[in-house]
C-alpha positions in Angstrom: 25.1 16.3 -123.9 25.1 20.1 -123.5 26.7 21.5 -120.3 24.7 23.7 -118.0 25.8 27.2 -117.6 27.7 27.8 -114.3 25.6 29.3 -111.5 26.6 32.7 -110.2 28.7 32.7 -107.0 26.8 33.9 -103.9 27.6 37.3 -102.7 29.2 37.6 -99.3 26.9 38.8 -96.4 27.8 42.0 -95.0 29.4 41.8 -91.5 27.2 42.7 -88.6 28.4 45.6 -86.7 28.7 45.2 -82.9 25.9 46.8 -81.1 26.0 48.6 -77.8 23.5 46.1 -76.1 25.8 43.1 -76.2 27.9 44.0 -73.1 24.8 44.7 -71.1 23.3 41.3 -71.8 26.5 39.6 -70.8 26.5 41.4 -67.5 22.9 40.6 -66.9 23.6 36.9 -67.5 26.5 37.0 -65.0 24.4 38.6 -62.3 21.6 36.0 -62.9 24.1 33.3 -62.6 25.4 34.7 -59.3 21.9 34.9 -58.0 21.2 31.3 -58.8 24.5 30.3 -57.1 23.5 32.4 -54.1 20.1 30.8 -53.9 21.6 27.3 -54.2 24.1 28.1 -51.4 21.3 29.3 -49.2 19.3 26.2 -49.9 22.3 24.0 -49.1 23.0 25.9 -45.8 19.3 25.6 -44.8 19.4 21.8 -45.6 22.6 21.4 -43.6 21.1 23.4 -40.6 17.9 21.4 -40.7 20.0 18.2 -40.8 21.9 19.3 -37.7 18.7 20.2 -35.9 17.1 16.9 -36.8 20.2 15.0 -35.6 20.1 16.9 -32.2 16.4 16.1 -31.9 17.0 12.5 -32.6 19.8 12.4 -30.0 17.4 14.0 -27.3 14.7 11.4 -28.2 17.2 8.6 -27.8 18.3 9.9 -24.4 14.7 10.3 -23.3 13.9 6.7 -24.4 16.9 5.4 -22.5 15.8 7.2 -19.3 12.2 5.8 -19.8 13.6 2.3 -20.3 15.7 2.6 -17.1 12.6 3.8 -15.2 10.5 1.0 -16.6 13.1 -1.5 -15.5 13.2 -0.1 -12.0 9.4 -0.2 -11.8 9.4 -3.7 -13.0 11.8 -4.8 -10.3 9.7 -3.1 -7.6 6.6 -4.7 -9.1 8.2 -8.1 -9.0 9.2 -7.5 -5.3 5.6 -6.6 -4.4 4.3 -9.6 -6.3 6.7 -11.9 -4.3 5.4 -10.2 -1.1 1.8 -10.8 -2.1 2.6 -14.4 -2.9 4.2 -14.9 0.5 1.1 -13.3 2.2 -1.1 -15.6 0.1 0.9 -18.6 1.2 0.7 -17.6 4.8 -3.0 -17.1 4.6 -3.4 -20.5 2.9 -1.2 -22.1 5.6 -3.3 -20.5 8.4 -6.5 -21.6 6.7 -5.1 -25.2 6.5 -4.2 -25.0 10.2 -7.8 -23.9 11.1 -9.3 -26.6 9.0 -7.0 -29.2 10.7 -8.1 -27.9 14.1 -11.8 -28.1 13.1 -11.3 -31.6 11.8 -9.5 -32.5 15.1 -12.4 -31.1 17.1 -14.9 -33.0 15.0 -12.9 -36.2 15.4 -12.6 -35.7 19.1 -16.3 -35.1 19.3 -17.0 -38.3 17.4 -14.6 -40.3 19.5 -16.1 -39.0 22.7 -19.6 -39.8 21.5 -18.5 -43.4 20.6 -16.7 -43.7 23.9 -19.7 -42.6 25.9 -22.0 -44.9 24.1 -19.7 -47.9 24.4 -18.9 -47.5 28.1 -21.1 -48.9 30.7 -20.8 -46.7 33.6 -23.0 -45.5 36.3 -25.3 -42.5 35.8 -23.0 -40.1 37.8 -19.9 -41.2 36.0 -21.5 -40.8 32.7 -22.7 -37.3 33.7 -19.3 -36.2 34.8 -17.6 -37.6 31.6 -20.3 -35.9 29.5 -19.8 -32.5 31.3 -16.0 -32.8 31.0 -16.1 -33.5 27.3 -18.7 -30.8 26.6 -16.6 -28.2 28.5 -13.4 -29.1 26.7 -15.2 -28.9 23.4 -16.7 -25.5 24.3 -13.3 -24.3 25.4 -11.9 -25.3 22.0 -14.7 -23.5 20.3 -14.0 -20.4 22.4 -10.3 -20.6 21.3 -11.3 -20.8 17.7 -14.0 -18.1 17.7 -12.5 -15.7 20.3 -15.9 -15.5 22.0 -16.7 -16.6 25.5 -20.4 -17.3 24.7 -20.0 -21.0 23.8 -18.2 -21.7 27.1 -20.7 -19.7 29.2 -23.6 -21.5 27.6 -22.0 -24.9 28.3 -21.3 -24.0 31.9 -24.9 -22.9 32.5 -26.1 -26.1 30.9 -23.7 -28.2 33.0 -24.9 -26.4 36.2 -28.6 -27.2 35.3 -27.8 -30.9 34.7 -26.0 -31.1 38.0 -28.9 -29.4 39.8 -31.3 -31.9 38.3 -29.1 -34.8 39.4 -29.3 -33.6 43.0 -26.2 -35.4 44.2 -24.5 -33.9 47.3 -21.1 -35.1 46.4 -21.3 -33.0 43.2 -21.7 -29.7 45.1 -18.0 -29.0 44.8 -18.3 -29.2 41.0 -21.3 -26.9 41.0 -19.3 -24.4 43.1 -16.4 -24.5 40.7 -18.8 -23.9 37.8 -20.2 -20.9 39.5 -16.7 -19.5 40.1 -15.7 -20.0 36.5 -18.9 -18.3 35.3 -18.2 -15.2 37.4 -14.5 -15.2 36.3 -15.4 -15.5 32.6 -18.0 -12.8 32.8 -15.4 -10.4 34.3 -12.8 -11.3 31.7 -12.3 -8.7 29.0 -12.7 -10.3 25.6 -11.7 -8.4 22.5 -14.5 -7.3 20.1 -12.9 -8.7 16.9 -15.5 -7.2 14.5 -14.9 -3.7 16.0 -11.2 -4.1 15.6 -11.6 -5.2 12.0 -13.8 -2.2 11.2 -11.2 0.1 12.8 -8.5 -1.5 10.7 -10.5 -1.0 7.5 -10.9 2.6 8.4 -7.2 3.0 8.9 -6.5 1.3 5.5 -8.8 3.8 3.8 -6.9 6.7 5.5 -3.4 5.5 4.4 -3.7 7.1 0.9 -4.1 10.6 2.5 -1.1 10.4 4.8 1.7 12.8 3.9 5.3 11.4 3.8 8.0 12.9 5.9 9.9 14.5 3.0 6.9 16.0 1.3 7.1 19.7 0.5 4.1 21.5 2.1 1.8 23.7 0.1 3.1 27.2 0.0 1.1 29.5 2.2 0.6 33.2 1.4 1.1 35.5 4.3 -1.9 37.7 4.9 0.1 40.6 6.6 2.3 40.9 3.5 -0.8 41.1 1.3 -2.3 43.9 3.4 1.0 45.8 3.3 1.2 45.4 -0.5 -2.4 46.5 -0.9 -2.2 49.5 1.4 1.3 50.7 0.6 1.5 53.8 -1.4 5.0 53.6 -2.8 5.9 51.3 -5.7 9.3 50.3 -4.3 7.7 49.1 -1.1 5.3 46.8 -3.0 8.2 45.5 -5.0 10.3 44.9 -1.8 7.4 43.0 -0.2 6.9 40.8 -3.3 10.6 40.1 -3.5 10.8 39.1 0.2 7.7 36.8 -0.2 9.3 35.1 -3.2 12.6 34.7 -1.3 10.9 33.0 1.7 9.4 30.4 -0.6 12.8 29.4 -2.0 14.2 27.8 1.1 12.4 25.4 3.5 14.1 24.4 6.7 12.7 21.3 8.5 13.9 18.6 10.9 13.5 14.9 10.0 14.8 12.4 12.5 14.7 9.5 10.1 17.4 9.7 7.3 15.7 7.0 5.3 12.6 9.1 5.0 14.6 11.9 3.3 16.1 9.5 0.7 12.6 8.3 -0.2 11.9 9.1 -3.9 8.5 10.8 -4.6 7.4 7.9 -6.9 8.1 5.4 -4.2 5.5 6.9 -1.8 2.8 4.9 -3.5 4.7 1.6 -2.9 5.3 2.7 0.7 1.5 3.2 1.3 0.7 -0.1 -0.4 3.3 -1.9 1.8 1.6 -0.3 4.9 -1.8 -1.5 3.7 -0.5 -5.0 3.3 0.8 -5.0 6.9 -2.6 -3.9 8.1 -4.3 -6.5 6.0 -2.0 -9.1 7.5 -3.0 -7.9 11.0 -6.6 -8.4 9.9 -6.0 -11.9 8.8 -4.1 -12.7 12.0 -7.1 -11.5 14.1 -9.4 -13.6 12.0 -7.1 -16.6 12.6 -6.8 -15.8 16.3 -3.0 -15.4 16.0 -2.6 -12.6 18.5 1.2 -12.8 18.6 1.5 -12.4 14.8 -1.1 -9.6 14.9 0.9 -7.8 17.6 4.1 -8.1 15.6 2.5 -6.8 12.4 1.0 -3.9 14.3 4.4 -3.0 15.7 5.9 -3.1 12.3 3.1 -0.9 10.9 3.5 1.6 13.7 7.2 1.7 13.2 6.8 2.3 9.4 4.2 5.0 10.1 6.6 6.9 12.5 9.6 6.4 10.2 8.3 7.4 6.8 5.3 9.7 7.4 5.1 13.2 8.7 4.6 12.9 12.5 3.4 16.6 12.7 0.4 15.9 10.4 -3.0 15.5 12.1 -3.8 12.6 9.9 -0.7 10.8 10.8 -1.3 11.4 14.5 -4.9 10.2 14.2 -3.8 7.0 12.4 -1.1 6.4 14.9 -3.6 6.8 17.8 -6.0 4.3 16.2 -3.2 1.8 15.7 -2.0 2.1 19.3 -5.6 1.6 20.5 -5.9 -1.5 18.4 -2.6 -2.8 19.7 -3.7 -2.2 23.3 -7.0 -4.1 22.7 -5.1 -7.0 21.0 -2.8 -7.3 24.0 -5.8 -7.6 26.3 -7.0 -10.7 24.4 -7.2 -13.6 26.9 -8.8 -16.9 26.1 -11.0 -17.9 29.1 -10.5 -21.4 30.6 -12.4 -23.5 33.0 -9.5 -25.1 34.9 -11.3 -25.0 38.3 -14.3 -27.0 37.0 -12.2 -29.5 35.1 -9.9 -30.0 38.1 -13.0 -30.6 40.4 -14.4 -33.1 37.9 -11.1 -34.9 37.7 -10.8 -35.0 41.5 -14.3 -36.4 41.9 -13.8 -39.0 39.2 -10.5 -40.2 40.8 -12.1 -40.3 44.3 -14.8 -42.5 42.9 
């Protein structure tokens, strides 16, 4: 084999001479690197600041949620208390209704027993007439007690007088005289107009929402003389002085409240206070319908005491409501169930003498 000729050695490259632009490029790179580091530092600081602000905002939201939760718990406790009061009132109303039904059933039973007794007894005509009048008057008296109206009793007295007049018995003249006296006495007796009292109580219940509480801050009134001075004054410092004095007068309010509990009443509790007053008035209404005058008087006294204790006595609305409640209380006190004791006693004496 023939050997190949050796290739020539490569010639060395000439060394590049350093140029003047190399140091400038290096400085440019260093300044760019510093700028990047500065931007990264600013971004990190901004992120840290936003994290701190977000943490503070979350802390305030947590505090607000805790306060709202506490307020909701207090409102729930008050709502449960009002619910218990409503349940008690409903139970009282149901008990009173059951008492009225029992009384009505007793009246019906007594009437049935009296009718059976009158039919089964064999008495003379006069005795039967006296017994019938006595039972009818007692039944009419019970109806008067239940309804609060004297009309059933007056109607039965007139009918009894007519029956005695048709009988034309001289010995029954005493009974007729007693009936005449009872009729005159019942006519002169003041009987409460229950529907009018109920209408007045409904009107008072509608006015309760407009009553101002004792610790309510009155609306700020602007003084007309100060306005005229400010408008007519020619110097600017006088107008500034009047404005400053007007603002200073509105910062402080001095008033006298005789009931310390009214001052401690929170503004959000005014609604519950008005609802409680309405419940008392509705309880008075139920007592009047059930002819429970003692209970109605007690509830009216409690309502008037609450009105004078927690509401502004200087307000015209409060004074008007207090006047109406006092009038209702006076009319309830004058309730008097008429009775026919003279007639019943005369009938009993005549029956015993027979």
